[in-house]
Each structure stands twice: as C-alpha cells, then as structure tokens.
matplotlib code that plots the C-alpha trace (Angstrom):
import matplotlib.pyplot as plt

x = [0.0, 1.2, 2.4, -0.7, 1.5, 3.3, 0.1, -2.5, -6.2, -8.4, -11.7, -14.9, -16.6, -20.1, -21.3, -24.3, -27.1, -28.7, -27.5, -24.3, -24.6, -25.6, -22.3, -20.6, -17.7, -15.6, -15.9, -15.0, -12.0, -10.6, -11.2, -9.5, -6.3, -5.9, -3.5, -5.7, -9.6, -10.5, -14.0, -16.2, -16.9, -14.1, -16.0, -19.2, -16.9, -14.8, -18.1, -17.8, -14.7, -14.7, -17.9, -16.0, -12.4, -10.8, -7.5, -6.7, -5.6, -8.5, -8.0, -10.8, -12.2, -15.0, -16.0, -14.7, -11.2, -11.0, -8.3, -6.2, -7.0, -7.5, -3.3, -2.4, -4.6, -3.5, 0.0, -0.3, -1.9, 1.1, 3.2, 1.7, -0.1, -4.0, -6.9, -10.6, -13.0, -16.2, -18.7, -21.2, -23.9, -24.0, -22.5, -19.7, -20.1, -23.8, -24.3, -20.7, -17.4, -16.0, -16.5, -13.8, -11.4, -11.9, -11.9, -8.2, -7.6, -8.9, -6.9, -3.4, -4.6, -5.1, -7.4, -10.6, -12.9, -16.3, -17.1, -20.9, -23.3, -26.2, -27.4, -30.5, -31.4, -31.9, -33.5, -36.5, -36.6, -37.0, -39.6, -41.6, -44.2, -44.2, -42.7, -39.2, -38.3, -37.3, -36.6, -34.8, -32.5, -32.2, -29.9, -30.3, -32.5, -31.6, -32.4, -33.5, -37.5, -36.7, -34.6, -36.4, -39.6, -37.8, -36.1, -39.7, -41.5, -38.5, -39.3, -43.2, -43.3, -41.2, -42.8, -40.7, -40.5, -38.6, -36.1, -34.5, -33.5, -34.6, -33.7, -36.5, -37.0, -37.8, -40.4, -43.2, -42.6, -41.2, -44.7, -46.7, -44.4, -44.6, -48.4, -49.0, -47.0, -47.8, -51.2, -52.4, -49.5, -48.3, -45.6, -43.6, -41.6, -39.1, -37.8, -34.8, -34.6, -32.3, -32.7, -34.9, -37.4, -37.6, -41.0, -42.5, -45.4, -47.2, -50.0, -51.5, -49.3, -52.3, -53.2, -50.0, -49.6, -53.0, -52.1, -48.0, -46.8, -43.3, -40.4, -36.8, -34.2, -32.8, -35.4, -35.4, -38.7, -39.9, -42.9, -44.4, -45.5, -48.3, -48.1, -51.1, -49.7, -51.2, -51.6, -51.0, -53.0, -50.8, -51.6]
y = [0.1, 3.0, 5.8, 8.2, 11.0, 10.8, 11.0, 13.6, 13.8, 12.5, 15.0, 13.8, 17.0, 17.4, 19.9, 21.3, 19.0, 22.2, 25.3, 26.2, 28.6, 25.4, 24.7, 25.6, 27.6, 25.0, 22.9, 26.1, 26.6, 22.6, 22.9, 25.7, 24.6, 20.7, 19.2, 17.7, 17.6, 13.5, 14.1, 11.6, 14.3, 16.6, 18.7, 19.3, 19.7, 22.3, 24.3, 24.8, 25.6, 28.1, 29.6, 30.4, 30.7, 27.4, 26.3, 23.0, 20.6, 18.0, 14.7, 11.9, 9.3, 7.3, 3.7, 3.3, 4.1, 3.8, 0.9, 3.0, 6.4, 4.9, 3.6, 7.3, 9.0, 6.7, 7.3, 10.7, 10.4, 8.5, 11.6, 13.5, 15.2, 16.3, 14.6, 16.3, 13.7, 14.9, 13.3, 15.0, 16.2, 16.1, 14.1, 11.0, 7.9, 7.4, 6.3, 6.5, 4.7, 7.2, 4.3, 2.3, 5.6, 5.6, 1.9, 2.2, 4.9, 3.3, 0.3, 2.6, 4.2, 7.4, 9.9, 10.5, 13.7, 14.2, 17.7, 17.8, 19.3, 18.9, 15.8, 14.5, 12.0, 14.2, 17.2, 15.0, 13.5, 17.1, 18.1, 15.2, 15.3, 11.8, 10.0, 8.9, 6.7, 4.2, 4.7, 2.0, 3.8, 2.1, 4.3, 3.7, 0.7, -2.1, -1.3, -4.9, -5.2, -8.4, -7.5, -4.4, -6.5, -8.9, -6.1, -4.3, -7.7, -9.0, -5.1, -5.9, -7.4, -4.5, -1.6, 1.1, 4.5, 3.4, 5.9, 5.8, 7.4, 6.9, 7.5, 9.7, 7.7, 4.5, 6.8, 5.4, 1.8, 2.3, 3.4, 0.9, -1.7, 0.2, 0.2, -3.6, -4.2, -1.8, -0.3, 1.3, 3.6, 7.3, 8.9, 11.6, 12.7, 15.3, 16.5, 19.0, 20.3, 22.6, 23.7, 26.5, 23.7, 22.0, 20.5, 18.1, 15.6, 14.1, 11.6, 8.2, 6.5, 4.9, 9.2, 10.1, 7.8, 9.1, 12.3, 12.9, 13.9, 13.6, 14.2, 15.3, 15.9, 14.0, 12.3, 10.9, 9.0, 8.3, 5.4, 6.1, 2.4, 3.6, 7.5, 9.4, 12.7, 15.5, 15.2, 18.2, 18.5, 17.4, 19.6]
z = [0.2, -1.0, 2.0, 3.0, 4.0, 0.4, -2.0, -3.4, -2.9, -4.9, -4.4, -5.9, -7.3, -7.9, -10.8, -12.2, -13.8, -16.0, -14.7, -14.6, -11.3, -9.1, -8.0, -4.6, -3.9, -2.7, -5.8, -7.7, -5.3, -5.9, -9.8, -10.0, -7.3, -8.1, -10.6, -13.0, -13.4, -14.5, -16.7, -17.8, -21.3, -21.8, -23.9, -21.5, -18.6, -20.5, -20.9, -17.2, -16.9, -19.7, -17.6, -14.7, -15.7, -14.6, -16.3, -15.2, -17.2, -17.9, -19.4, -19.9, -17.7, -18.9, -19.0, -22.2, -21.1, -17.4, -17.2, -18.9, -17.6, -14.0, -14.1, -15.3, -12.6, -9.5, -10.7, -10.5, -7.1, -6.0, -7.1, -4.8, -6.9, -6.0, -8.5, -9.0, -10.5, -12.4, -14.3, -17.0, -14.4, -10.9, -7.9, -9.6, -9.1, -9.0, -12.3, -14.0, -13.9, -11.0, -8.5, -10.0, -9.3, -5.9, -5.5, -7.3, -5.3, -1.5, -2.2, -2.8, 0.8, -1.1, 0.7, -1.5, -0.6, -1.4, -2.4, -2.1, -4.5, -7.2, -7.8, -10.1, -7.8, -5.0, -6.8, -8.4, -5.3, -3.5, -5.1, -5.8, -2.9, -2.3, 0.9, 0.3, 2.8, 1.9, -1.7, -4.0, -6.6, -9.9, -11.7, -15.4, -16.5, -18.5, -22.4, -23.3, -22.5, -20.9, -18.3, -18.0, -16.9, -14.7, -12.6, -12.3, -10.9, -8.9, -7.1, -7.3, -3.6, -2.1, -1.0, -1.3, -3.7, -6.6, -8.6, -11.9, -15.0, -18.5, -21.8, -23.6, -26.7, -24.4, -21.8, -23.4, -23.4, -20.0, -19.1, -20.6, -18.9, -15.2, -16.0, -16.4, -13.6, -11.1, -12.1, -9.2, -8.8, -9.3, -11.0, -10.7, -14.2, -13.8, -17.1, -17.7, -14.2, -13.2, -16.8, -19.1, -19.9, -16.7, -16.1, -13.6, -14.4, -11.6, -12.0, -12.4, -15.0, -17.4, -17.3, -18.0, -20.8, -22.6, -22.9, -22.8, -25.6, -27.3, -24.5, -24.8, -22.3, -19.7, -17.3, -13.6, -12.9, -9.6, -9.0, -5.8, -4.9, -1.2, -1.6, -3.0, -4.9, -6.4, -10.1, -12.8, -15.7, -18.9, -22.2]

ax = plt.figure().add_subplot(projection="3d")
ax.plot(x, y, z, "-o")
ax.set_aspect("equal")
plt.show()
C-alpha cells in the first residue's frame, strides 16, 4: 500500500446538472487548485470550466478508457498530485464509472474527499411530493425489454418509492410496462431539472400515458408505490 502522507488527494466533485450557477464555492476552489481534472466528457466539462475561467488541465475518464486512464491518474496521485473527478453532471460515482477510480485509490491508501453538491436524484426527490423513506435507486434501467421487465417484477412486493433514470426514446415503452406491473401506482417525471425547459409531471401512470406528448431531455422517474400525490393536468 502506498504511503498516505506522500500521496495527493482524489476529490469527488459535484457539478451542475443544468444551471451552471448551481455549483458550490468549495467546488470552484478545488477545480482551480488541483493539478488535474478527470472528466467523463471533456467537451462537456470544458463549458463549465470556461464559464468560470478555470484553466486546470483536463483529461478524459469514462467507461471505455477507465482501466488505462485509471492507472495514469493513480500514478499522479502517488506522486503527490491532487486530482478532481467530475461526471457529466451532478455527483460522480452514482451512475458513472467513477466508482472504479475511487476503489483504485482506496486500495492504494490514497485519501478520497467528497465535495458535495448537485444531484439529479436528490433534486427530483425533493420536489416529488411523495414520501421517500424508504426509496430504492436503480440508476439507468436495462435497455432490453426482457431484463427491464424482470427487474420490475422482482421489486413488485417491495413497497419502496422507486427512482430511476430513463432515456426519452424508451420512456413510452417503460410507462406501458410500469402500468402493467404497477397498475394503481402514481409516478413523477422530472424532466430537464434546473434547465430552461424544466418540467415536473405528476399523476397516475395510465393518465400520463394517454396525454403525454413527445418528451426530450434528461429524465428522472419516481414510482410512488403507496403514497398519494397531487396530479397536474397534462396538456
């Protein structure tokens, strides 16, 4: 195990999920002062860095290159360099490959420090209007219909509020599946949270399916198993 006293620090930095002003002063300070920023999508992160005139060196760290880049980042940390890990949006290591880098660092005795902030999951839950204890977070759903069905069937007897991310082009099929498995449940669809076209849709699954038009953007869905929630008329 590497000596902790000689190592750098790996910072896990939460960044905005839409509105670039939703970032903490501490996060900005860390991003300016570290030796390197490891980003899931460098082009996306550069928009944030340019907005705040941050000149720190940035490299790619994503699912496709995590093993190769992870070794490079670990080497820098062992040399005493400080590194900030950011995801495309929100808090790293929730639904991205960041967890693998954290695991590598911890195994080498390197200090890992969270810089908390925005989270699409927490933001959606905060305005859902449903009891959230307990809740179960599924992250991104399986793309294949069979695996998705099997997942929801396995959770049928759990009376948890269920939260997950879904792609816009798979939304209608997912809602149809949810209605079949949870016919009496209500849902909250949080779309483009903190962005210009932010929209929160609440109601019974069947009602939303009948009136929902084409939907775009980042989507978080909250499936309320036991709670009653106020509906919103869908035009």
